[in-house]
C-alpha positions in Angstrom: 46.0 -9.6 -48.5 43.9 -6.8 -49.9 40.2 -6.7 -49.2 37.5 -6.7 -51.8 36.3 -3.1 -52.3 32.8 -4.6 -52.9 32.7 -6.5 -49.7 31.2 -5.0 -46.4 32.7 -5.1 -43.0 31.0 -7.0 -40.2 30.1 -3.7 -38.5 28.5 -2.4 -41.8 26.6 -5.7 -42.2 25.4 -5.6 -38.7 24.2 -2.0 -39.2 22.3 -2.9 -42.3 20.8 -5.8 -40.6 19.7 -3.7 -37.7 18.2 -1.1 -39.9 16.5 -3.8 -41.9 15.0 -5.3 -38.8 13.7 -2.0 -37.6 12.2 -1.3 -40.9 10.6 -4.8 -41.0 9.2 -4.2 -37.5 7.7 -0.9 -38.6 6.3 -2.6 -41.7 5.0 -5.5 -39.7 3.3 -3.1 -37.2 1.6 -1.2 -40.1 0.4 -4.5 -41.6 -0.8 -5.6 -38.2 -2.9 -2.5 -37.7 -4.1 -2.6 -41.3 -5.4 -6.1 -40.8 -7.2 -5.1 -37.6 -8.6 -2.0 -39.4 -10.1 -4.2 -42.1 -11.8 -6.4 -39.4 -13.0 -3.3 -37.5 -14.6 -2.0 -40.6 -17.1 -4.9 -40.4 -18.1 -4.2 -36.8 -21.6 -2.7 -36.4 -22.3 0.8 -35.4 -24.6 0.0 -32.5 -23.7 0.6 -28.8 -21.8 -2.2 -27.1 -18.6 -3.4 -25.5 -15.4 -4.5 -27.2 -12.7 -6.9 -25.9 -9.1 -6.6 -27.3 -7.2 -9.9 -27.1 -3.5 -10.8 -27.3 -1.9 -13.7 -29.3 -2.9 -16.2 -26.5 -6.5 -15.1 -26.7 -6.3 -13.4 -23.3 -8.5 -10.3 -22.9 -6.2 -7.4 -22.2 -8.7 -4.5 -22.5 -12.4 -4.0 -22.3 -14.2 -0.8 -23.4 -17.7 0.5 -24.1 -18.9 2.6 -27.0 -21.9 4.4 -28.3 -20.8 3.3 -31.7 -18.6 0.2 -31.7 -17.1 0.7 -35.1 -16.2 4.4 -34.6 -14.7 3.8 -31.2 -12.6 0.8 -32.2 -11.4 2.6 -35.3 -9.7 5.1 -33.0 -7.6 2.3 -31.6 -6.4 0.8 -34.9 -5.6 4.2 -36.3 -3.9 5.2 -33.1 -6.0 8.4 -32.9 -6.7 7.6 -29.3 -3.9 9.7 -27.8 -3.6 7.9 -24.4 0.1 6.8 -23.9 -0.8 3.1 -23.4 -2.6 2.7 -26.7 0.4 2.1 -29.0 1.9 -0.6 -26.8 -1.5 -2.2 -26.2 -2.4 -2.3 -29.9 1.0 -3.8 -30.6 -0.1 -6.8 -28.5 -3.6 -7.1 -29.8 -4.1 -9.9 -32.2 -7.9 -10.2 -32.2 -11.1 -8.9 -30.7 -14.7 -9.7 -29.7 -17.6 -7.4 -29.4 -21.0 -7.5 -27.8 -23.9 -5.4 -29.1 -26.5 -4.0 -26.6 -29.5 -1.7 -26.9 -28.2 1.4 -25.2 -25.2 3.2 -23.8 -26.4 2.5 -20.3 -26.5 -1.2 -20.9 -23.0 -0.9 -22.4 -21.8 0.8 -19.2 -23.3 -2.0 -17.0 -21.8 -4.7 -19.2 -18.4 -3.1 -19.3 -18.2 -3.3 -15.5 -19.3 -6.9 -15.5 -16.7 -7.9 -18.2 -13.9 -6.0 -16.4 -14.8 -7.8 -13.2 -14.8 -11.1 -15.1 -11.6 -10.8 -17.0 -9.5 -8.3 -15.0 -7.8 -7.0 -18.1 -4.2 -5.8 -17.6 -4.8 -2.4 -19.4 -8.0 -1.5 -17.5 -5.9 -0.1 -14.8 -8.5 2.6 -13.9 -10.9 -0.1 -12.8 -8.6 -2.2 -10.6 -9.1 -0.3 -7.4 -12.2 -0.6 -5.1 -13.9 2.5 -6.6 -17.2 1.8 -8.4 -20.2 3.6 -9.7 -23.2 4.0 -7.4 -26.3 2.0 -7.5 -29.8 2.3 -6.2 -30.8 -0.8 -4.3 -33.9 -2.4 -2.8 -33.4 -4.8 0.1 -35.8 -7.4 -1.1 -35.0 -10.0 1.5 -36.5 -7.8 4.2 -40.1 -8.1 5.3 -40.4 -4.3 4.6 -37.8 -3.8 1.8 -36.0 -0.4 1.9 -34.4 1.7 -0.8 -30.8 2.9 -0.6 -27.9 4.6 -2.4 -24.9 2.3 -2.4 -21.5 1.4 -3.8 -21.4 -1.9 -2.1 -20.5 -5.2 -3.8 -23.7 -6.8 -4.8 -25.3 -9.0 -2.2 -27.9 -11.7 -2.5 -31.4 -10.7 -1.4 -30.9 -7.2 -2.7 -31.9 -5.9 -6.2 -29.6 -3.3 -7.7 -30.5 -0.6 -10.3 -27.8 1.2 -12.2 -24.9 1.9 -12.2 -25.3 5.7 -12.2 -22.4 7.9 -13.5 -23.7 10.8 -11.4 -23.9 10.2 -7.7 -26.1 13.3 -7.1 -28.5 12.2 -9.8 -28.9 8.8 -8.1 -29.6 10.5 -4.7 -32.1 12.8 -6.4 -33.9 9.8 -8.0 -34.3 8.2 -4.5 -35.6 11.5 -3.1 -38.1 11.9 -5.9 -39.4 8.4 -5.6 -39.9 8.7 -1.8 -41.9 11.9 -2.3 -44.6 10.1 -4.4 -44.3 6.4 -3.4 -44.1 5.5 0.3 -41.1 3.3 0.9 -38.7 3.1 3.8 -35.1 4.4 3.6 -32.4 1.9 4.6 -30.7 4.7 6.5 -33.7 5.3 8.7 -32.9 4.4 12.4 -36.5 3.3 13.0 -36.6 1.1 9.9 -33.4 -0.6 11.2 -35.0 -1.0 14.7 -38.2 -2.5 13.1 -36.0 -4.9 11.1 -34.3 -6.2 14.2 -37.7 -6.5 16.0 -39.1 -8.6 13.1 -36.0 -10.8 13.1 -36.4 -11.4 16.9 -40.0 -12.4 16.5 -39.6 -14.8 13.6 -42.7 -17.0 13.2 -45.1 -14.3 14.4 -45.7 -12.8 11.0 -49.4 -13.1 11.4 -49.3 -10.5 14.2 -46.6 -8.4 12.6 -48.7 -5.2 12.5 -49.6 -5.6 16.1 -46.0 -6.1 17.1 -44.8 -3.0 15.3 -47.8 -0.9 16.6 -47.0 -1.9 20.2 -43.2 -1.8 20.2 -42.4 0.4 17.2 -41.7 4.2 17.2 -42.8 6.5 14.4 -39.9 7.8 12.3 -39.6 11.4 11.2 -40.5 10.5 7.6 -43.8 9.0 8.8 -44.6 12.2 10.7 -44.1 14.3 7.6 -46.0 11.9 5.2 -43.0 10.5 3.4 -42.8 7.2 5.2 -45.3 4.4 4.9 -45.4 3.7 8.7 -44.0 0.2 8.7 -42.3 1.2 12.0 -45.6 1.5 13.7 -47.7 -1.1 11.9 -49.5 1.5 9.8 -49.1 -0.6 6.6 -49.4 -4.4 6.0 -46.6 -6.3 4.3 -48.9 -6.9 1.4 -49.8 -3.2 0.9 -46.1 -2.3 1.3 -45.1 -4.9 -1.3 -47.3 -3.1 -3.8 -45.3 0.1 -3.2 -42.0 -1.8 -3.7 -43.2 -3.3 -7.0 -44.1 0.1 -8.2 -40.7 1.5 -7.2 -39.0 -1.4 -9.0 -41.0 -0.8 -12.2 -40.0 2.9 -12.1 -36.3 2.1 -11.7 -36.5 -0.6 -14.4 -37.4 2.1 -16.9 -41.2 1.8 -16.9 -41.5 5.4 -15.6 -44.4 6.5 -17.9 -46.5 3.6 -16.8 -45.9 4.4 -13.1 -46.5 8.1 -13.6 -49.8 7.4 -15.4 -50.9 5.2 -12.6 -50.2 7.9 -10.0 -52.0 10.5 -12.0 -55.1 8.2 -12.3 -55.1 7.6 -8.6 -54.8 11.3 -7.9 -57.7 12.0 -10.2 -59.8 9.3 -8.6 -59.1 10.6 -5.1 -60.0 14.1 -6.2 -63.3 12.8 -7.7 -64.1 10.9 -4.5 -63.4 14.0 -2.5 -65.6 16.1 -4.7 -68.4 13.6 -4.5 -68.3 13.6 -0.7 -68.3 17.3 -0.4 -71.6 18.9 0.8 
């Protein structure tokens, strides 16, 4: 029985079907990204964080941006050349975004969101590495300042994160030159801390205890330490220094600098008035 010249073999039909499926997939992918691009065009241009989600609504990637719209457009146009982006965007069905006031806030928020959602495609953040922080050990009677990468602990206030570790250390060094505050790495501060803990309930004679049993640290000798280790400063006086450091680290730097300048001018005036 002769075959119909117009009919197609099963192999030919399968081939056409496969080609059609591939073309449909490409078309579907194009339509998919075009839809996302239209939605991204409505995103604001402020700094913030974006969260790409899959069909189940699971967050699969978190990122930060100086301009949300511009950064997200790089994903939907596949102009971000990282190898993982095409696969990731094939999975993306929707997104959320959060607007913040600055790039620094976006950096902080990004870390928090990654820690919260543990997105699959944020592989660079799944190890134990983290940005450094400057911390104040507020739960201590004489809170100290420190550079740290530790996981956040209760009783400690953290400022940061800092993308430059040297800059963070320089900030601490600068602060301690103008505002007397103990360093958490100081051996005598640690000794004083243990001494205070052992004499719980004797806070009213805290200065006397430190004066009698404490040892002056090197920083106190050179004028950079407040002398908590030898009872040279009361907890109340020291708390004022801590509040000033916290204001400086919170961004109120001009306010703190103006206060310091005013105090220096007043001290100079008092010195001049007392001169013969």
